[in-house]
Structures are given as structure tokens and as C-alpha cells.
C-alpha positions as a Python dict, from the first residue, in 0.01 Angstrom:
ca = {
    (1, 'M'): (0, 0, 0),
    (2, 'S'): (-255, 125, 150),
    (3, 'V'): (-175, 136, 593),
    (4, 'R'): (-420, 242, 777),
    (5, 'E'): (-267, 285, 1178),
    (6, 'L'): (-256, 421, 1532),
    (7, 'V'): (118, 566, 1618),
    (8, 'V'): (59, 642, 1974),
    (9, 'L'): (317, 891, 2042),
    (10, 'G'): (275, 986, 2422),
    (11, 'T'): (-21, 907, 2660),
    (12, 'A'): (35, 1080, 2966),
    (13, 'S'): (-229, 1295, 3133),
    (14, 'Q'): (-167, 1633, 3323),
    (15, 'V'): (264, 1577, 3233),
    (16, 'P'): (494, 1380, 3089),
    (17, 'T'): (733, 1131, 3332),
    (18, 'R'): (942, 882, 3329),
    (19, 'H'): (853, 623, 3057),
    (20, 'R'): (553, 834, 2906),
    (21, 'N'): (499, 1141, 2702),
    (22, 'H'): (306, 1386, 2704),
    (23, 'N'): (-43, 1309, 2440),
    (24, 'G'): (7, 1233, 2051),
    (25, 'Y'): (-138, 992, 1838),
    (26, 'L'): (-90, 1005, 1457),
    (27, 'L'): (-304, 862, 1262),
    (28, 'R'): (-238, 674, 916),
    (29, 'W'): (-533, 615, 695),
    (30, 'D'): (-388, 516, 361),
    (31, 'G'): (-226, 828, 225),
    (32, 'E'): (-296, 1043, 473),
    (33, 'G'): (-163, 1130, 801),
    (34, 'L'): (-411, 1289, 1118),
    (35, 'L'): (-249, 1455, 1459),
    (36, 'F'): (-428, 1449, 1716),
    (37, 'D'): (-288, 1601, 2023),
    (38, 'P'): (90, 1684, 2032),
    (39, 'G'): (139, 1793, 2365),
    (40, 'E'): (476, 1856, 2481),
    (41, 'G'): (761, 1665, 2302),
    (42, 'T'): (547, 1535, 2055),
    (43, 'Q'): (766, 1658, 1765),
    (44, 'R'): (1105, 1447, 1878),
    (45, 'Q'): (877, 1143, 1999),
    (46, 'M'): (771, 1188, 1566),
    (47, 'L'): (1156, 1114, 1535),
    (48, 'R'): (1116, 821, 1767),
    (49, 'A'): (819, 650, 1611),
    (50, 'G'): (942, 743, 1245),
    (51, 'V'): (703, 931, 1156),
    (52, 'A'): (805, 1263, 943),
    (53, 'A'): (629, 1631, 882),
    (54, 'H'): (583, 1564, 492),
    (55, 'D'): (315, 1232, 661),
    (56, 'L'): (106, 1533, 831),
    (57, 'N'): (-198, 1631, 647),
    (58, 'R'): (-452, 1770, 951),
    (59, 'I'): (-359, 1852, 1301),
    (60, 'C'): (-715, 1757, 1544),
    (61, 'V'): (-678, 1968, 1850),
    (62, 'T'): (-977, 1823, 2140),
    (63, 'H'): (-892, 2124, 2344),
    (64, 'F'): (-589, 2420, 2489),
    (65, 'H'): (-489, 2243, 2773),
    (66, 'G'): (-60, 2184, 2804),
    (67, 'D'): (-37, 1841, 2749),
    (68, 'H'): (-308, 1780, 2457),
    (69, 'S'): (-106, 2092, 2240),
    (70, 'L'): (247, 2233, 2389),
    (71, 'G'): (369, 2054, 2114),
    (72, 'L'): (179, 2260, 1919),
    (73, 'A'): (416, 2490, 1813),
    (74, 'G'): (744, 2272, 1752),
    (75, 'V'): (520, 2068, 1505),
    (76, 'V'): (390, 2424, 1314),
    (77, 'Q'): (783, 2457, 1304),
    (78, 'R'): (891, 2223, 1197),
    (79, 'I'): (654, 2166, 890),
    (80, 'N'): (809, 2400, 800),
    (81, 'L'): (1160, 2430, 844),
    (82, 'D'): (1098, 2059, 624),
    (83, 'R'): (846, 2295, 359),
    (84, 'V'): (613, 1970, 299),
    (85, 'P'): (547, 2021, -26),
    (86, 'H'): (90, 1982, 81),
    (87, 'E'): (-117, 2207, 260),
    (88, 'I'): (-160, 2134, 623),
    (89, 'S'): (-551, 2184, 741),
    (90, 'A'): (-565, 2237, 1151),
    (91, 'H'): (-885, 2175, 1331),
    (92, 'Y'): (-941, 2315, 1728),
    (93, 'P'): (-1215, 2446, 1937),
    (94, 'A'): (-1270, 2783, 1824),
    (95, 'S'): (-1291, 2968, 2216),
    (96, 'G'): (-900, 2851, 2200),
    (97, 'Q'): (-821, 3088, 1884),
    (98, 'C'): (-611, 3289, 2093),
    (99, 'F'): (-440, 2970, 2220),
    (100, 'F'): (-371, 2836, 1855),
    (101, 'D'): (-190, 3181, 1752),
    (102, 'R'): (39, 3195, 2057),
    (103, 'L'): (93, 2855, 1923),
    (104, 'R'): (153, 2888, 1581),
    (105, 'Y'): (370, 3218, 1626),
    (106, 'A'): (517, 3107, 1977),
    (107, 'T'): (886, 3227, 1850),
    (108, 'A'): (1052, 3353, 1506),
    (109, 'Y'): (1022, 3121, 1181),
    (110, 'R'): (953, 3126, 823),
    (111, 'E'): (693, 3041, 720),
    (112, 'T'): (716, 2832, 394),
    (113, 'V'): (390, 2605, 466),
    (114, 'A'): (-3, 2666, 295),
    (115, 'L'): (-164, 2620, 722),
    (116, 'T'): (-577, 2624, 700),
    (117, 'E'): (-695, 2699, 1044),
    (118, 'A'): (-1016, 2532, 1021),
    (119, 'P'): (-1166, 2574, 1407),
    (120, 'V'): (-1550, 2436, 1586),
    (121, 'D'): (-1729, 2557, 1633),
    (122, 'A'): (-2015, 2320, 1654),
    (123, 'D'): (-2127, 1912, 1608),
    (124, 'G'): (-2142, 1862, 1292),
    (125, 'I'): (-1874, 1766, 955),
    (126, 'V'): (-1562, 1963, 1014),
    (127, 'A'): (-1446, 1794, 634),
    (128, 'V'): (-1481, 1570, 331),
    (129, 'T'): (-1232, 1411, 145),
    (130, 'D'): (-1238, 1103, -110),
    (131, 'A'): (-1176, 880, 159),
    (132, 'Y'): (-1340, 967, 429),
    (133, 'T'): (-1602, 1207, 661),
    (134, 'L'): (-1442, 1379, 957),
    (135, 'E'): (-1670, 1489, 1243),
    (136, 'A'): (-1637, 1701, 1540),
    (137, 'R'): (-1884, 1674, 1854),
    (138, 'R'): (-1889, 1900, 2156),
    (139, 'L'): (-1763, 1684, 2489),
    (140, 'S'): (-1796, 1728, 2919),
    (141, 'H'): (-1440, 1932, 3031),
    (142, 'P'): (-1410, 2230, 3233),
    (143, 'V'): (-1250, 2393, 2942),
    (144, 'E'): (-1407, 2348, 2554),
    (145, 'S'): (-1344, 2062, 2392),
    (146, 'Y'): (-1491, 1841, 2068),
    (147, 'G'): (-1437, 1515, 1996),
    (148, 'Y'): (-1282, 1305, 1600),
    (149, 'R'): (-1484, 1050, 1417),
    (150, 'L'): (-1356, 991, 1099),
    (151, 'V'): (-1619, 810, 867),
    (152, 'E'): (-1550, 618, 575),
    (153, 'P'): (-1760, 586, 331),
    (154, 'D'): (-1951, 307, 205),
    (155, 'G'): (-1834, 85, 6),
    (156, 'R'): (-1966, -253, -206),
    (157, 'R'): (-1771, -589, -202),
    (158, 'M'): (-1818, -756, -555),
    (159, 'L'): (-1982, -1146, -453),
    (160, 'P'): (-1753, -1397, -706),
    (161, 'E'): (-2010, -1658, -754),
    (162, 'R'): (-2318, -1418, -831),
    (163, 'L'): (-2080, -1257, -1128),
    (164, 'A'): (-1950, -1614, -1199),
    (165, 'A'): (-2417, -1677, -1277),
    (166, 'H'): (-2482, -1435, -1441),
    (167, 'G'): (-2130, -1460, -1699),
    (168, 'I'): (-1954, -1124, -1620),
    (169, 'K'): (-1593, -1216, -1586),
    (170, 'G'): (-1240, -1030, -1673),
    (171, 'P'): (-1277, -630, -1742),
    (172, 'D'): (-1649, -657, -1779),
    (173, 'V'): (-1642, -582, -1382),
    (174, 'G'): (-1470, -347, -1449),
    (175, 'R'): (-1674, -164, -1667),
    (176, 'L'): (-1966, -265, -1385),
    (177, 'Q'): (-1841, -74, -1086),
    (178, 'R'): (-1775, 166, -1297),
    (179, 'E'): (-2118, 228, -1500),
    (180, 'G'): (-2351, 23, -1236),
    (181, 'S'): (-2484, -242, -1522),
    (182, 'Y'): (-2396, -368, -1709),
    (183, 'D'): (-2569, -574, -1968),
    (184, 'G'): (-2877, -548, -1781),
    (185, 'I'): (-2734, -682, -1475),
    (186, 'S'): (-2723, -396, -1263),
    (187, 'L'): (-2417, -344, -899),
    (188, 'A'): (-2631, -415, -642),
    (189, 'D'): (-2746, -765, -855),
    (190, 'V'): (-2322, -953, -791),
    (191, 'S'): (-2246, -692, -434),
    (192, 'E'): (-2357, -589, -181),
    (193, 'V'): (-2265, -327, 79),
    (194, 'R'): (-1924, -359, 212),
    (195, 'R'): (-1916, -120, 546),
    (196, 'G'): (-1643, 170, 560),
    (197, 'Q'): (-1429, 163, 866),
    (198, 'R'): (-1481, 420, 1141),
    (199, 'F'): (-1206, 556, 1372),
    (200, 'A'): (-1302, 782, 1686),
    (201, 'F'): (-1088, 1031, 1858),
    (202, 'V'): (-1228, 1073, 2269),
    (203, 'M'): (-1027, 1300, 2523),
    (204, 'D'): (-1063, 1499, 2811),
    (205, 'T'): (-1432, 1405, 2863),
    (206, 'R'): (-1724, 1258, 3104),
    (207, 'L'): (-1963, 1064, 3029),
    (208, 'C'): (-2213, 1305, 2778),
    (209, 'D'): (-2429, 1240, 2522),
    (210, 'G'): (-2066, 1328, 2226),
    (211, 'V'): (-1866, 1019, 2380),
    (212, 'H'): (-2158, 779, 2323),
    (213, 'A'): (-2215, 956, 1988),
    (214, 'L'): (-1851, 949, 1875),
    (215, 'A'): (-1792, 530, 1923),
    (216, 'E'): (-2103, 398, 1811),
    (217, 'G'): (-2028, 128, 1558),
    (218, 'C'): (-1661, 264, 1589),
    (219, 'D'): (-1355, 14, 1436),
    (220, 'L'): (-1117, 157, 1629),
    (221, 'L'): (-1157, 447, 1974),
    (222, 'V'): (-864, 583, 2159),
    (223, 'I'): (-1044, 691, 2397),
    (224, 'E'): (-889, 871, 2742),
    (225, 'S'): (-859, 623, 3134),
    (226, 'T'): (-789, 930, 3279),
    (227, 'F'): (-873, 769, 3645),
    (228, 'L'): (-884, 389, 3733),
    (229, 'D'): (-1284, 347, 3850),
    (230, 'E'): (-1174, 331, 4235),
    (231, 'D'): (-1141, 727, 4179),
    (232, 'T'): (-1457, 837, 4003),
    (233, 'D'): (-1578, 1134, 4235),
    (234, 'L'): (-1211, 1255, 4111),
    (235, 'A'): (-1308, 1176, 3663),
    (236, 'T'): (-1659, 1353, 3721),
    (237, 'E'): (-1455, 1667, 3983),
    (238, 'H'): (-1217, 1656, 3690),
    (239, 'G'): (-1364, 1594, 3341),
    (240, 'H'): (-1205, 1282, 3282),
    (241, 'L'): (-1385, 926, 3180),
    (242, 'T'): (-1235, 612, 3412),
    (243, 'A'): (-1099, 269, 3287),
    (244, 'G'): (-1445, 129, 3323),
    (245, 'Q'): (-1695, 409, 3196),
    (246, 'A'): (-1438, 440, 2851),
    (247, 'A'): (-1479, 81, 2861),
    (248, 'A'): (-1840, 43, 2943),
    (249, 'V'): (-1936, 286, 2628),
    (250, 'A'): (-1721, 74, 2359),
    (251, 'R'): (-1941, -213, 2519),
    (252, 'E'): (-2277, 13, 2427),
    (253, 'A'): (-2150, 115, 2116),
    (254, 'G'): (-2052, -242, 1976),
    (255, 'V'): (-1664, -107, 1941),
    (256, 'R'): (-1429, -363, 1776),
    (257, 'H'): (-1106, -230, 1886),
    (258, 'L'): (-1072, -17, 2215),
    (259, 'V'): (-778, 144, 2328),
    (260, 'L'): (-721, 317, 2695),
    (261, 'T'): (-527, 607, 2738),
    (262, 'H'): (-424, 914, 2857),
    (263, 'F'): (-353, 821, 3224),
    (264, 'S'): (-245, 993, 3517),
    (265, 'Q'): (54, 1007, 3651),
    (266, 'R'): (-114, 956, 4060),
    (267, 'Y'): (-61, 548, 3972),
    (268, 'T'): (247, 438, 4040),
    (269, 'D'): (265, 142, 3911),
    (270, 'P'): (204, 288, 3520),
    (271, 'P'): (69, 14, 3300),
    (272, 'G'): (151, -119, 2964),
    (273, 'T'): (467, 115, 3020),
    (274, 'S'): (660, -159, 2772),
    (275, 'R'): (595, -368, 2524),
    (276, 'T'): (623, -661, 2756),
    (277, 'E'): (371, -557, 2991),
    (278, 'S'): (-8, -590, 3057),
    (279, 'G'): (-224, -281, 3134),
    (280, 'G'): (-282, -448, 3525),
    (281, 'E'): (-546, -272, 3626),
    (282, 'F'): (-684, -37, 3346),
    (283, 'E'): (-685, -413, 3146),
    (284, 'R'): (-888, -593, 3474),
    (285, 'Q'): (-1140, -348, 3484),
    (286, 'A'): (-1219, -245, 3068),
    (287, 'R'): (-1243, -646, 3157),
    (288, 'A'): (-1479, -622, 3476),
    (289, 'A'): (-1707, -359, 3261),
    (290, 'G'): (-1779, -641, 3041),
    (291, 'F'): (-1632, -518, 2730),
    (292, 'E'): (-1541, -811, 2515),
    (293, 'G'): (-1368, -626, 2226),
    (294, 'E'): (-997, -664, 2162),
    (295, 'L'): (-815, -437, 2449),
    (296, 'T'): (-513, -264, 2435),
    (297, 'V'): (-416, -27, 2728),
    (298, 'A'): (-136, 193, 2553),
    (299, 'H'): (238, 333, 2590),
    (300, 'D'): (520, 510, 2422),
    (301, 'L'): (504, 449, 2083),
    (302, 'L'): (274, 176, 1975),
    (303, 'R'): (146, 100, 1665),
    (304, 'V'): (-259, 6, 1645),
    (305, 'P'): (-345, -175, 1341),
    (306, 'V'): (-685, -87, 1251),
    (307, 'P'): (-851, -403, 1204),
    (308, 'K'): (-1014, -540, 880),
    (309, 'R'): (-1310, -500, 716),
    (310, 'R'): (-1529, -731, 834),
}
């Protein structure tokens, strides 16, 4: 059974808190797992969330600040300890190669797994599979940073009424799908385009073109909202977004489900730190910015399903 969901492993910016671990996010996309920004403690959070090293196929690092990458050493060693049988690819800013090398070989261990290094040095496509295309876009932060966007290819949805009108049924439907035509009837005659799903992961950044390009038309957008709107000057100075800014981006991009995360420890009443709490002021400011879609203020160990296709 295919599963498409986001597993939130950590939601704290800069330092972990009593309620929040460093960053860490796993996207389950059918049979693949993409791990984004493994901060300190990610390996333990994976255990708590029921995520195994065998679930990983890609590791995507946005930038090399510690809250987004310090857990890489433990994750890489766990992959090797568990002898993951398939290749794993790692994507990260090429300018941070020295940091990746240090984290990959932080201590002695036995390498047993093929870990393919695929550094990113420009906007564009970084991986193509039958199931999706993975893109990267440059963001605006004091160190080089990239966001990631996963795009599923468009498919086709069969229309029962048109199939019936043309007398096509049973095994002939499958033949039409495989071959593109049957008995003079084309696939376009009895189906319509089914838009592929889109997911984006946007971490530390000011507002910039890359943010908008990544968010455009997403079914699920995971985006940092480190600060509240009253701290906009701080956000701009340090290369971050506010709740209102993140929500405005989602509104303009037509996002269906918005996930806010990466919260500053300066707020003593952290939003959504349990399954029963609301997102508090972060949620209120996001709604005030006009976002009307589904909204989640993330907490650790939360699971967020990718919205079903329209």
C-alpha cells in the first residue's frame, strides 16, 4: 500500500528545547523515504517515530548550520551499521562539501553502504526517477542554502462514462492505457489529465524568488516560520521568515496544506508542543495573512498526510 506523508522529527531552530528537537523531516513517498535536514538527535527521533535506516533513499540538506545538519553523522553511521541494502543519495550545497566530509567521517566506523554524494551548485533538477523529479532552488540566508521541491509526473484519470460510451471495458481498458489507443479510440478520448502532486521544503531564508518558485502550486508545503510578525526586523536580519510571511507565500502560491515549523526559542510559550495544543499566535498570524487552506503548526513526532489528489 502506497503511503505519502510527512513525519516531523524535530521543529526547533538553532538549539533544541525541552519541547522540541533540532530539525528533521522524513517524507514518505510511496516506497521511498527522503530525509530533510537531519539536526542533532535525529537518529533518536527516528527511533521514536518508528522510522528505520532502511526507510531512507535520499538525504537532502538545505544548508550547513548545525540545527540542520549536526545529526548527519549519526544517521550516516546508522545507515552503515544497519547495512541498508540499497543506494542512498545525499544532496547538499556544494559550497559546504568540507562540512559534509567532516560529518560523514566524524568518527571511525565501517562503511557498508553505497552513499552517493550529489552536491547542488545551482537552481535546477537534482534527481529524476519514475515517481518524481527533485528540484532545488537557491534561498536567501547568510550561508548558501537551497530549498527542495518534489514534482510527480502528470498522469491520466480514466472516465467511466466515456469508456462506457465507447464500449470499452474489462481487459481492454488496461490495453488502452498501455498502448495509448484501442480499436480507433485514443487514450485522450476516454480520460483526462491527472495533475501530479507537488511537495516543497523551504527552510532558513528571507523572502526571495526561490521561496515563491518552490511553493508554487504545492499540495504540501513545509516552510520555516522562525519568528512572529512583530519580529520581522529580526527575521530579515538573520535570514528567516515570519508566520505571516510564510502564510502569504502559501496563499499566493495556491498551497493546499501549509506546515509551519522551525520555531525560535525566544517564544516562551511554544506553539503546538503537544497533540492537543493549537498553534497559538503562529496560527492566528498565518490566518490573518489570508491563508485559507489546511494549516498545521508542527510539533515533534507529528505525521502529516499529503493531501489526496483533487
